[in-house]
N, C-alpha and C positions, 0 to 999 in steps of 0.2 A: 547300240552297244558301244560304238566307237566314241560317241560323245561322252558316255559314262566313263570309259577308260581314260580318255583325254582329261576329263574333269578330275578324276581320281588322281591321275598323275600330277596335275597342277596343284591339287590340294596337298599331296604328299610332298611335293617340292617346296611349297610355301611353308609347311610345318617344319621341314628339315632346315630351311633357311632361317626360320624364326628360332629354332633350337640353337643353331650355330651363333646367331646374334647374341642370344642370352649367354652362351658360354663365353663369348668374347667379353661381354660386359662383366660377367662374374669374375673372369680372370683379371680384368683391369681393376675391378674393385678389390679383389684379394691382394693384388700387387700394391695398391695404394695403402691398404691397411697394414701390410707387412712393412712397407716403407715407414709408416707412422710409428709402428712399434719399434722399429730399428732406431729411429730418431729418439724416441723416449728412452730406450735402453742406453744408447750412446750418451745422451745428456745426463742420465743418472750416473753412469760410470765416471764421466768427467767430473761431475759435481762431487762424487765420493772421493775421487783423487784429490780434488781441491781441499776438501774437508780434512783428509788425511795430512795434507801438507800444512793446513792451518793448525792441526794439533801439535805439530812439531815447530811451528814458527813462533817468533816473538809476538807479544801481545798486540802491537800495532799492526803487524802483518796478518795476524790471525783473523782480526775483524774483516780486513779487506778480502782475504781469501774466502771467508764464510759468505760474505756478500756476493762475491763472484760465483760461488757455488749455487747460491739461491737464484741468482740471475740466470745462470746456465740452465738450471732445472726449469725455471719459468719459460725461458726462450724455447727449450726443447718441447715442452708441453704445448705451448702456443703453436709451434710449427706442426706438431703431430695432430693437434686439433684441426688445423687448417687443412691438412691432407685428408683427415678422416671426413671432413665436410665435403671435400672434393670426391671422395669415394662414395659417400652417400648420394651425391648428385648423379653418379654413374648409373645407379639403379633405375 
């Protein structure tokens, strides 16, 4: 009976430890995904501001601001994708 109790206690401890590990991994993955979403949102907001400035700017400046807005969106998207790949690797 003692062996059974000791074995049951070890199994319960192992399951508990495994559950804690998964929770930590889940939290890390969630944090990375939130970070990626934040980068996307910030990039989109910055690009929108640049486009609003472009609408008010002289024609030569307008093109440059629109290109900068596009580049900002692309950079934010690439960074967010990189972070999401990192989050996927946590699983």
